[in-house]
PDBQT receptor file of N, H, CA, C and O in Angstrom, charges set to zero:
ATOM      1  N   MET A   1      12.512  11.775   9.060  1.00  0.00    +0.000 N 
ATOM      2  CA  MET A   1      11.280  11.250   7.734  1.00  0.00    +0.000 C 
ATOM      3  C   MET A   1      10.999  12.745   6.983  1.00  0.00    +0.000 C 
ATOM      4  O   MET A   1      10.815  13.912   7.331  1.00  0.00    +0.000 OA
ATOM      5  N   ASN A   2      11.089  11.907   5.645  1.00  0.00    +0.000 N 
ATOM      6  H   ASN A   2      11.239  10.960   5.362  1.00  0.00    +0.000 HD
ATOM      7  CA  ASN A   2      10.401  13.490   5.113  1.00  0.00    +0.000 C 
ATOM      8  C   ASN A   2       9.178  13.423   4.269  1.00  0.00    +0.000 C 
ATOM      9  O   ASN A   2       8.506  12.480   4.686  1.00  0.00    +0.000 OA
ATOM     10  N   GLY A   3       8.588  14.012   3.256  1.00  0.00    +0.000 N 
ATOM     11  H   GLY A   3       9.134  14.779   2.916  1.00  0.00    +0.000 HD
ATOM     12  CA  GLY A   3       7.780  13.866   3.013  1.00  0.00    +0.000 C 
ATOM     13  C   GLY A   3       6.981  12.837   2.109  1.00  0.00    +0.000 C 
ATOM     14  O   GLY A   3       5.832  12.400   2.154  1.00  0.00    +0.000 OA
ATOM     15  N   LEU A   4       8.107  12.624   1.238  1.00  0.00    +0.000 N 
ATOM     16  H   LEU A   4       9.041  12.979   1.202  1.00  0.00    +0.000 HD
ATOM     17  CA  LEU A   4       8.240  11.191   0.608  1.00  0.00    +0.000 C 
ATOM     18  C   LEU A   4       7.785  10.215   1.264  1.00  0.00    +0.000 C 
ATOM     19  O   LEU A   4       6.697   9.806   0.858  1.00  0.00    +0.000 OA
ATOM     20  N   ASN A   5       8.326   9.573   2.332  1.00  0.00    +0.000 N 
ATOM     21  H   ASN A   5       9.210   9.905   2.661  1.00  0.00    +0.000 HD
ATOM     22  CA  ASN A   5       8.449   8.436   3.500  1.00  0.00    +0.000 C 
ATOM     23  C   ASN A   5       6.573   8.577   3.987  1.00  0.00    +0.000 C 
ATOM     24  O   ASN A   5       5.743   7.668   3.992  1.00  0.00    +0.000 OA
ATOM     25  N   THR A   6       6.417   9.767   4.283  1.00  0.00    +0.000 N 
ATOM     26  H   THR A   6       7.091  10.505   4.279  1.00  0.00    +0.000 HD
ATOM     27  CA  THR A   6       4.861  10.020   4.962  1.00  0.00    +0.000 C 
ATOM     28  C   THR A   6       4.393   9.690   3.474  1.00  0.00    +0.000 C 
ATOM     29  O   THR A   6       3.967   8.538   3.556  1.00  0.00    +0.000 OA
ATOM     30  N   ILE A   7       4.269  10.084   2.263  1.00  0.00    +0.000 N 
ATOM     31  H   ILE A   7       4.615  11.020   2.196  1.00  0.00    +0.000 HD
ATOM     32  CA  ILE A   7       3.251   9.695   1.144  1.00  0.00    +0.000 C 
ATOM     33  C   ILE A   7       3.555   8.205   0.856  1.00  0.00    +0.000 C 
ATOM     34  O   ILE A   7       2.490   7.592   0.944  1.00  0.00    +0.000 OA
ATOM     35  N   LEU A   8       4.225   7.661   0.655  1.00  0.00    +0.000 N 
ATOM     36  H   LEU A   8       5.089   8.158   0.584  1.00  0.00    +0.000 HD
ATOM     37  CA  LEU A   8       4.470   6.237   0.320  1.00  0.00    +0.000 C 
ATOM     38  C   LEU A   8       3.598   5.309   1.707  1.00  0.00    +0.000 C 
ATOM     39  O   LEU A   8       2.836   4.349   1.594  1.00  0.00    +0.000 OA
ATOM     40  N   ILE A   9       3.956   5.865   2.693  1.00  0.00    +0.000 N 
ATOM     41  H   ILE A   9       4.575   6.645   2.785  1.00  0.00    +0.000 HD
ATOM     42  CA  ILE A   9       3.423   4.518   4.019  1.00  0.00    +0.000 C 
ATOM     43  C   ILE A   9       1.433   5.284   3.789  1.00  0.00    +0.000 C 
ATOM     44  O   ILE A   9       0.485   4.514   3.935  1.00  0.00    +0.000 OA
ATOM     45  N   VAL A  10       1.263   6.408   3.531  1.00  0.00    +0.000 N 
ATOM     46  H   VAL A  10       2.034   7.034   3.412  1.00  0.00    +0.000 HD
ATOM     47  CA  VAL A  10      -0.511   6.739   3.554  1.00  0.00    +0.000 C 
ATOM     48  C   VAL A  10      -0.750   5.965   2.788  1.00  0.00    +0.000 C 
ATOM     49  O   VAL A  10      -1.621   5.119   2.991  1.00  0.00    +0.000 OA
ATOM     50  N   LEU A  11       0.265   6.053   1.189  1.00  0.00    +0.000 N 
ATOM     51  H   LEU A  11       0.973   6.741   1.024  1.00  0.00    +0.000 HD
ATOM     52  CA  LEU A  11      -0.894   5.272  -0.083  1.00  0.00    +0.000 C 
ATOM     53  C   LEU A  11      -0.443   3.964   0.129  1.00  0.00    +0.000 C 
ATOM     54  O   LEU A  11      -1.020   3.125  -0.563  1.00  0.00    +0.000 OA
ATOM     55  N   GLY A  12       0.283   3.617   0.764  1.00  0.00    +0.000 N 
ATOM     56  H   GLY A  12       0.752   4.299   1.325  1.00  0.00    +0.000 HD
ATOM     57  CA  GLY A  12       0.257   2.118   1.379  1.00  0.00    +0.000 C 
ATOM     58  C   GLY A  12      -1.286   1.677   2.301  1.00  0.00    +0.000 C 
ATOM     59  O   GLY A  12      -2.171   0.902   1.938  1.00  0.00    +0.000 OA
ATOM     60  N   LEU A  13      -1.199   2.433   3.498  1.00  0.00    +0.000 N 
ATOM     61  H   LEU A  13      -0.479   3.062   3.793  1.00  0.00    +0.000 HD
ATOM     62  CA  LEU A  13      -2.519   2.004   4.490  1.00  0.00    +0.000 C 
ATOM     63  C   LEU A  13      -3.947   2.653   3.352  1.00  0.00    +0.000 C 
ATOM     64  O   LEU A  13      -5.061   2.129   3.348  1.00  0.00    +0.000 OA
ATOM     65  N   PHE A  14      -3.665   3.525   2.716  1.00  0.00    +0.000 N 
ATOM     66  H   PHE A  14      -2.760   3.949   2.719  1.00  0.00    +0.000 HD
ATOM     67  CA  PHE A  14      -5.160   3.400   1.855  1.00  0.00    +0.000 C 
ATOM     68  C   PHE A  14      -5.683   2.675   0.959  1.00  0.00    +0.000 C 
ATOM     69  O   PHE A  14      -6.848   2.505   0.600  1.00  0.00    +0.000 OA
ATOM     70  N   LEU A  15      -4.319   2.099   0.502  1.00  0.00    +0.000 N 
ATOM     71  H   LEU A  15      -3.372   2.237   0.794  1.00  0.00    +0.000 HD
ATOM     72  CA  LEU A  15      -4.803   0.822  -0.264  1.00  0.00    +0.000 C 
ATOM     73  C   LEU A  15      -5.011  -0.108   0.345  1.00  0.00    +0.000 C 
ATOM     74  O   LEU A  15      -5.961  -0.805  -0.012  1.00  0.00    +0.000 OA
ATOM     75  N   ALA A  16      -4.119  -0.559   1.655  1.00  0.00    +0.000 N 
ATOM     76  H   ALA A  16      -3.347   0.007   1.945  1.00  0.00    +0.000 HD
ATOM     77  CA  ALA A  16      -4.508  -1.664   2.357  1.00  0.00    +0.000 C 
ATOM     78  C   ALA A  16      -6.560  -0.995   2.681  1.00  0.00    +0.000 C 
ATOM     79  O   ALA A  16      -7.474  -1.721   2.291  1.00  0.00    +0.000 OA
ATOM     80  N   GLY A  17      -6.735  -0.219   3.083  1.00  0.00    +0.000 N 
ATOM     81  H   GLY A  17      -5.992   0.371   3.399  1.00  0.00    +0.000 HD
ATOM     82  CA  GLY A  17      -8.779  -0.271   3.306  1.00  0.00    +0.000 C 
ATOM     83  C   GLY A  17      -9.126  -0.607   2.100  1.00  0.00    +0.000 C 
ATOM     84  O   GLY A  17      -9.913  -1.547   1.989  1.00  0.00    +0.000 OA
ATOM     85  N   GLY A  18      -8.542   0.192   0.677  1.00  0.00    +0.000 N 
ATOM     86  H   GLY A  18      -7.902   0.956   0.768  1.00  0.00    +0.000 HD
ATOM     87  CA  GLY A  18      -9.692  -0.663  -0.754  1.00  0.00    +0.000 C 
ATOM     88  C   GLY A  18      -8.936  -2.223  -0.831  1.00  0.00    +0.000 C 
ATOM     89  O   GLY A  18      -9.442  -2.886  -1.737  1.00  0.00    +0.000 OA
ATOM     90  N   VAL A  19      -8.083  -2.796  -0.252  1.00  0.00    +0.000 N 
ATOM     91  H   VAL A  19      -7.672  -2.258   0.484  1.00  0.00    +0.000 HD
ATOM     92  CA  VAL A  19      -8.228  -4.375  -0.497  1.00  0.00    +0.000 C 
ATOM     93  C   VAL A  19      -9.720  -5.282   0.577  1.00  0.00    +0.000 C 
ATOM     94  O   VAL A  19     -10.314  -6.360   0.547  1.00  0.00    +0.000 OA
ATOM     95  N   TYR A  20      -9.734  -4.238   1.256  1.00  0.00    +0.000 N 
ATOM     96  H   TYR A  20      -9.252  -3.362   1.280  1.00  0.00    +0.000 HD
ATOM     97  CA  TYR A  20     -10.726  -4.644   2.506  1.00  0.00    +0.000 C 
ATOM     98  C   TYR A  20     -11.720  -4.049   1.727  1.00  0.00    +0.000 C 
ATOM     99  O   TYR A  20     -12.236  -4.888   0.988  1.00  0.00    +0.000 OA
ATOM    100  N   SER A  21     -12.204  -2.900   1.599  1.00  0.00    +0.000 N 
ATOM    101  H   SER A  21     -11.786  -2.219   2.200  1.00  0.00    +0.000 HD
ATOM    102  CA  SER A  21     -13.616  -2.392   1.028  1.00  0.00    +0.000 C 
ATOM    103  C   SER A  21     -13.790  -3.526  -0.538  1.00  0.00    +0.000 C 
ATOM    104  O   SER A  21     -14.766  -4.262  -0.680  1.00  0.00    +0.000 OA
ATOM    105  N   PHE A  22     -12.873  -3.453  -1.358  1.00  0.00    +0.000 N 
ATOM    106  H   PHE A  22     -12.080  -2.855  -1.243  1.00  0.00    +0.000 HD
ATOM    107  CA  PHE A  22     -12.937  -4.303  -2.362  1.00  0.00    +0.000 C 
ATOM    108  C   PHE A  22     -13.258  -5.961  -2.374  1.00  0.00    +0.000 C 
ATOM    109  O   PHE A  22     -13.651  -6.699  -3.278  1.00  0.00    +0.000 OA
ATOM    110  N   GLN A  23     -12.880  -6.232  -0.831  1.00  0.00    +0.000 N 
ATOM    111  H   GLN A  23     -12.561  -5.632  -0.097  1.00  0.00    +0.000 HD
ATOM    112  CA  GLN A  23     -12.842  -7.789  -0.948  1.00  0.00    +0.000 C 
ATOM    113  C   GLN A  23     -14.281  -7.884  -0.404  1.00  0.00    +0.000 C 
ATOM    114  O   GLN A  23     -14.705  -9.038  -0.471  1.00  0.00    +0.000 OA
ATOM    115  N   LYS A  24     -15.069  -7.078   0.069  1.00  0.00    +0.000 N 
ATOM    116  H   LYS A  24     -14.724  -6.141   0.123  1.00  0.00    +0.000 HD
ATOM    117  CA  LYS A  24     -16.181  -7.069   0.861  1.00  0.00    +0.000 C 
ATOM    118  C   LYS A  24     -17.438  -6.590  -0.055  1.00  0.00    +0.000 C 
ATOM    119  O   LYS A  24     -18.556  -6.907   0.350  1.00  0.00    +0.000 OA
ATOM    120  N   GLN A  25     -17.327  -5.828  -1.293  1.00  0.00    +0.000 N 
ATOM    121  H   GLN A  25     -16.419  -5.570  -1.622  1.00  0.00    +0.000 HD
ATOM    122  CA  GLN A  25     -17.851  -5.808  -2.174  1.00  0.00    +0.000 C 
ATOM    123  C   GLN A  25     -17.495  -6.963  -3.462  1.00  0.00    +0.000 C 
ATOM    124  O   GLN A  25     -17.451  -6.389  -4.550  1.00  0.00    +0.000 OA
ATOM    125  N   LYS A  26     -17.266  -8.292  -3.535  1.00  0.00    +0.000 N 
ATOM    126  H   LYS A  26     -17.302  -8.758  -2.651  1.00  0.00    +0.000 HD
ATOM    127  CA  LYS A  26     -16.905  -9.082  -4.064  1.00  0.00    +0.000 C 
ATOM    128  C   LYS A  26     -16.201  -8.983  -5.743  1.00  0.00    +0.000 C 
ATOM    129  O   LYS A  26     -16.383  -9.482  -6.854  1.00  0.00    +0.000 OA
ATOM    130  N   MET A  27     -15.187  -7.861  -4.973  1.00  0.00    +0.000 N 
ATOM    131  H   MET A  27     -15.039  -7.456  -4.070  1.00  0.00    +0.000 HD
ATOM    132  CA  MET A  27     -14.683  -7.398  -6.732  1.00  0.00    +0.000 C 
ATOM    133  C   MET A  27     -13.784  -8.524  -7.545  1.00  0.00    +0.000 C 
ATOM    134  O   MET A  27     -13.313  -9.509  -6.977  1.00  0.00    +0.000 OA
ATOM    135  N   PRO A  28     -13.650  -8.306  -8.633  1.00  0.00    +0.000 N 
ATOM    136  CA  PRO A  28     -12.460  -9.748  -9.299  1.00  0.00    +0.000 C 
ATOM    137  C   PRO A  28     -11.693  -9.800  -8.788  1.00  0.00    +0.000 C 
ATOM    138  O   PRO A  28     -11.021  -8.770  -8.819  1.00  0.00    +0.000 OA
ATOM    139  N   LEU A  29     -11.029 -11.181  -7.752  1.00  0.00    +0.000 N 
ATOM    140  H   LEU A  29     -11.575 -12.018  -7.727  1.00  0.00    +0.000 HD
ATOM    141  CA  LEU A  29      -9.745 -10.927  -7.338  1.00  0.00    +0.000 C 
ATOM    142  C   LEU A  29      -8.665 -11.109  -8.166  1.00  0.00    +0.000 C 
ATOM    143  O   LEU A  29      -7.869 -11.997  -7.860  1.00  0.00    +0.000 OA
ATOM    144  N   SER A  30      -8.460 -10.408  -9.217  1.00  0.00    +0.000 N 
ATOM    145  H   SER A  30      -9.106  -9.687  -9.466  1.00  0.00    +0.000 HD
ATOM    146  CA  SER A  30      -7.518  -9.712  -9.778  1.00  0.00    +0.000 C 
ATOM    147  C   SER A  30      -7.493  -8.613  -9.710  1.00  0.00    +0.000 C 
ATOM    148  O   SER A  30      -6.802  -7.923 -10.460  1.00  0.00    +0.000 OA
ATOM    149  N   VAL A  31      -8.287  -8.120  -8.733  1.00  0.00    +0.000 N 
ATOM    150  H   VAL A  31      -8.848  -8.680  -8.124  1.00  0.00    +0.000 HD
ATOM    151  CA  VAL A  31      -8.298  -6.366  -8.591  1.00  0.00    +0.000 C 
ATOM    152  C   VAL A  31      -7.897  -6.335  -7.456  1.00  0.00    +0.000 C 
ATOM    153  O   VAL A  31      -6.983  -5.583  -7.118  1.00  0.00    +0.000 OA
ATOM    154  N   VAL A  32      -8.548  -7.209  -6.577  1.00  0.00    +0.000 N 
ATOM    155  H   VAL A  32      -9.291  -7.820  -6.851  1.00  0.00    +0.000 HD
ATOM    156  CA  VAL A  32      -8.110  -7.422  -4.815  1.00  0.00    +0.000 C 
ATOM    157  C   VAL A  32      -6.723  -7.541  -5.059  1.00  0.00    +0.000 C 
ATOM    158  O   VAL A  32      -6.179  -6.489  -4.724  1.00  0.00    +0.000 OA
ATOM    159  N   ILE A  33      -6.098  -8.181  -5.398  1.00  0.00    +0.000 N 
ATOM    160  H   ILE A  33      -6.540  -9.036  -5.670  1.00  0.00    +0.000 HD
ATOM    161  CA  ILE A  33      -4.735  -8.773  -5.479  1.00  0.00    +0.000 C 
ATOM    162  C   ILE A  33      -3.623  -8.024  -6.374  1.00  0.00    +0.000 C 
ATOM    163  O   ILE A  33      -2.475  -8.457  -6.274  1.00  0.00    +0.000 OA
ATOM    164  N   LEU A  34      -3.844  -7.024  -7.171  1.00  0.00    +0.000 N 
ATOM    165  H   LEU A  34      -4.776  -6.672  -7.251  1.00  0.00    +0.000 HD
ATOM    166  CA  LEU A  34      -3.252  -6.007  -8.098  1.00  0.00    +0.000 C 
ATOM    167  C   LEU A  34      -3.494  -4.458  -6.618  1.00  0.00    +0.000 C 
ATOM    168  O   LEU A  34      -2.846  -3.411  -6.637  1.00  0.00    +0.000 OA
ATOM    169  N   LEU A  35      -3.995  -4.628  -6.116  1.00  0.00    +0.000 N 
ATOM    170  H   LEU A  35      -4.522  -5.478  -6.100  1.00  0.00    +0.000 HD
ATOM    171  CA  LEU A  35      -4.714  -3.650  -4.938  1.00  0.00    +0.000 C 
ATOM    172  C   LEU A  35      -3.706  -3.770  -3.954  1.00  0.00    +0.000 C 
ATOM    173  O   LEU A  35      -2.887  -2.916  -3.612  1.00  0.00    +0.000 OA
ATOM    174  N   ALA A  36      -3.883  -5.137  -3.459  1.00  0.00    +0.000 N 
ATOM    175  H   ALA A  36      -4.548  -5.830  -3.737  1.00  0.00    +0.000 HD
ATOM    176  CA  ALA A  36      -2.814  -5.667  -2.462  1.00  0.00    +0.000 C 
ATOM    177  C   ALA A  36      -1.357  -5.434  -2.395  1.00  0.00    +0.000 C 
ATOM    178  O   ALA A  36      -0.739  -5.014  -1.417  1.00  0.00    +0.000 OA
ATOM    179  N   LEU A  37      -0.838  -5.787  -3.658  1.00  0.00    +0.000 N 
ATOM    180  H   LEU A  37      -1.341  -6.129  -4.453  1.00  0.00    +0.000 HD
ATOM    181  CA  LEU A  37       0.229  -6.057  -4.281  1.00  0.00    +0.000 C 
ATOM    182  C   LEU A  37       0.650  -4.236  -4.139  1.00  0.00    +0.000 C 
ATOM    183  O   LEU A  37       1.669  -3.770  -3.631  1.00  0.00    +0.000 OA
ATOM    184  N   ALA A  38      -0.014  -3.801  -4.502  1.00  0.00    +0.000 N 
ATOM    185  H   ALA A  38      -0.842  -4.179  -4.915  1.00  0.00    +0.000 HD
ATOM    186  CA  ALA A  38       0.522  -1.906  -4.361  1.00  0.00    +0.000 C 
ATOM    187  C   ALA A  38       0.572  -1.762  -3.160  1.00  0.00    +0.000 C 
ATOM    188  O   ALA A  38       1.723  -1.529  -2.789  1.00  0.00    +0.000 OA
ATOM    189  N   SER A  39      -0.287  -1.799  -2.225  1.00  0.00    +0.000 N 
ATOM    190  H   SER A  39      -1.221  -1.988  -2.526  1.00  0.00    +0.000 HD
ATOM    191  CA  SER A  39      -0.178  -1.323  -0.814  1.00  0.00    +0.000 C 
ATOM    192  C   SER A  39       0.932  -2.113  -0.228  1.00  0.00    +0.000 C 
ATOM    193  O   SER A  39       1.821  -1.383   0.210  1.00  0.00    +0.000 OA
ATOM    194  N   ALA A  40       1.190  -3.600  -0.060  1.00  0.00    +0.000 N 
ATOM    195  H   ALA A  40       0.468  -4.193  -0.416  1.00  0.00    +0.000 HD
ATOM    196  CA  ALA A  40       3.040  -3.901  -0.177  1.00  0.00    +0.000 C 
ATOM    197  C   ALA A  40       3.579  -3.399  -0.347  1.00  0.00    +0.000 C 
ATOM    198  O   ALA A  40       4.270  -2.974   0.579  1.00  0.00    +0.000 OA
ATOM    199  N   LEU A  41       3.834  -2.895  -1.815  1.00  0.00    +0.000 N 
ATOM    200  H   LEU A  41       3.272  -3.240  -2.568  1.00  0.00    +0.000 HD
ATOM    201  CA  LEU A  41       5.242  -2.408  -2.482  1.00  0.00    +0.000 C 
ATOM    202  C   LEU A  41       5.246  -0.909  -1.675  1.00  0.00    +0.000 C 
ATOM    203  O   LEU A  41       6.339  -0.502  -1.282  1.00  0.00    +0.000 OA
ATOM    204  N   SER A  42       4.456  -0.373  -1.512  1.00  0.00    +0.000 N 
ATOM    205  H   SER A  42       3.567  -0.704  -1.830  1.00  0.00    +0.000 HD
ATOM    206  CA  SER A  42       3.889   1.423  -0.951  1.00  0.00    +0.000 C 
ATOM    207  C   SER A  42       4.489   1.020   0.280  1.00  0.00    +0.000 C 
ATOM    208  O   SER A  42       5.487   1.701   0.513  1.00  0.00    +0.000 OA
ATOM    209  N   LEU A  43       4.303   0.358   0.953  1.00  0.00    +0.000 N 
ATOM    210  H   LEU A  43       3.492  -0.196   0.764  1.00  0.00    +0.000 HD
ATOM    211  CA  LEU A  43       4.440   0.251   2.578  1.00  0.00    +0.000 C 
ATOM    212  C   LEU A  43       5.979  -0.147   2.969  1.00  0.00    +0.000 C 
ATOM    213  O   LEU A  43       6.570   0.180   3.998  1.00  0.00    +0.000 OA
ATOM    214  N   ALA A  44       6.546  -1.047   1.732  1.00  0.00    +0.000 N 
ATOM    215  H   ALA A  44       6.066  -1.313   0.896  1.00  0.00    +0.000 HD
ATOM    216  CA  ALA A  44       7.585  -1.752   2.327  1.00  0.00    +0.000 C 
ATOM    217  C   ALA A  44       8.793  -0.568   1.673  1.00  0.00    +0.000 C 
ATOM    218  O   ALA A  44       9.795  -0.418   2.372  1.00  0.00    +0.000 OA
ATOM    219  N   ALA A  45       8.697   0.296   0.297  1.00  0.00    +0.000 N 
ATOM    220  H   ALA A  45       7.883   0.174  -0.271  1.00  0.00    +0.000 HD
ATOM    221  CA  ALA A  45       9.140   1.330  -0.002  1.00  0.00    +0.000 C 
ATOM    222  C   ALA A  45       9.830   2.482   0.892  1.00  0.00    +0.000 C 
ATOM    223  O   ALA A  45      11.000   2.866   0.926  1.00  0.00    +0.000 OA
ATOM    224  N   GLY A  46       8.108   3.106   1.965  1.00  0.00    +0.000 N 
ATOM    225  H   GLY A  46       7.158   2.794   1.937  1.00  0.00    +0.000 HD
ATOM    226  CA  GLY A  46       7.943   3.951   2.558  1.00  0.00    +0.000 C 
ATOM    227  C   GLY A  46       8.795   2.577   3.925  1.00  0.00    +0.000 C 
ATOM    228  O   GLY A  46       8.450   2.980   5.036  1.00  0.00    +0.000 OA
ATOM    229  N   VAL A  47       9.030   2.228   3.968  1.00  0.00    +0.000 N 
ATOM    230  H   VAL A  47       9.310   1.900   3.066  1.00  0.00    +0.000 HD
ATOM    231  CA  VAL A  47       9.804   1.866   5.328  1.00  0.00    +0.000 C 
ATOM    232  C   VAL A  47      11.566   1.680   5.268  1.00  0.00    +0.000 C 
ATOM    233  O   VAL A  47      12.405   1.924   6.135  1.00  0.00    +0.000 OA
ATOM    234  N   LEU A  48      11.758   1.007   3.505  1.00  0.00    +0.000 N 
ATOM    235  H   LEU A  48      11.077   0.809   2.801  1.00  0.00    +0.000 HD
ATOM    236  CA  LEU A  48      13.324   0.852   3.300  1.00  0.00    +0.000 C 
ATOM    237  C   LEU A  48      13.687   2.624   3.276  1.00  0.00    +0.000 C 
ATOM    238  O   LEU A  48      14.740   3.034   3.765  1.00  0.00    +0.000 OA
ATOM    239  N   ARG A  49      12.837   3.414   2.750  1.00  0.00    +0.000 N 
ATOM    240  H   ARG A  49      11.982   3.081   2.353  1.00  0.00    +0.000 HD
ATOM    241  CA  ARG A  49      13.465   4.767   2.750  1.00  0.00    +0.000 C 
ATOM    242  C   ARG A  49      13.284   5.242   4.557  1.00  0.00    +0.000 C 
ATOM    243  O   ARG A  49      14.159   5.899   5.121  1.00  0.00    +0.000 OA
ATOM    244  N   ILE A  50      12.553   4.973   4.966  1.00  0.00    +0.000 N 
ATOM    245  H   ILE A  50      11.841   4.439   4.508  1.00  0.00    +0.000 HD
ATOM    246  CA  ILE A  50      12.501   5.561   6.618  1.00  0.00    +0.000 C 
ATOM    247  C   ILE A  50      14.207   4.814   7.286  1.00  0.00    +0.000 C 
ATOM    248  O   ILE A  50      15.035   5.442   7.945  1.00  0.00    +0.000 OA
ATOM    249  N   GLN A  51      14.286   3.670   6.942  1.00  0.00    +0.000 N 
ATOM    250  H   GLN A  51      13.613   3.160   6.406  1.00  0.00    +0.000 HD
ATOM    251  CA  GLN A  51      16.043   2.967   7.116  1.00  0.00    +0.000 C 
ATOM    252  C   GLN A  51      16.923   3.646   6.775  1.00  0.00    +0.000 C 
ATOM    253  O   GLN A  51      18.014   3.504   7.327  1.00  0.00    +0.000 OA
ATOM    254  N   GLY A  52      16.800   4.324   6.057  1.00  0.00    +0.000 N 
ATOM    255  H   GLY A  52      15.914   4.439   5.608  1.00  0.00    +0.000 HD
ATOM    256  CA  GLY A  52      17.915   4.748   4.888  1.00  0.00    +0.000 C 
ATOM    257  C   GLY A  52      18.685   3.596   4.309  1.00  0.00    +0.000 C 
ATOM    258  O   GLY A  52      19.911   3.688   4.254  1.00  0.00    +0.000 OA
ATOM    259  N   ILE A  53      18.020   2.423   3.834  1.00  0.00    +0.000 N 
ATOM    260  H   ILE A  53      17.024   2.349   3.879  1.00  0.00    +0.000 HD
ATOM    261  CA  ILE A  53      18.289   1.492   2.611  1.00  0.00    +0.000 C 
ATOM    262  C   ILE A  53      18.175   1.666   1.285  1.00  0.00    +0.000 C 
ATOM    263  O   ILE A  53      18.826   1.209   0.345  1.00  0.00    +0.000 OA
ATOM    264  N   TRP A  54      17.030   2.568   1.360  1.00  0.00    +0.000 N 
ATOM    265  H   TRP A  54      16.502   2.939   2.124  1.00  0.00    +0.000 HD
ATOM    266  CA  TRP A  54      16.876   2.810  -0.081  1.00  0.00    +0.000 C 
ATOM    267  C   TRP A  54      16.628   4.507  -0.531  1.00  0.00    +0.000 C 
ATOM    268  O   TRP A  54      16.488   4.818  -1.714  1.00  0.00    +0.000 OA
TER     269      TRP A  54
């Protein structure tokens, strides 16, 4: 596991926390969806890099 994998996974988890926080604060749904997509893509990219697929 190298630095980029770690950064992608930490970024994904950070964004996932942002999704939870923004939803609790009743932020606009479009912002919550955008953060959720960014979180999912970041986590997926980190996992794919760990597996050596990407």
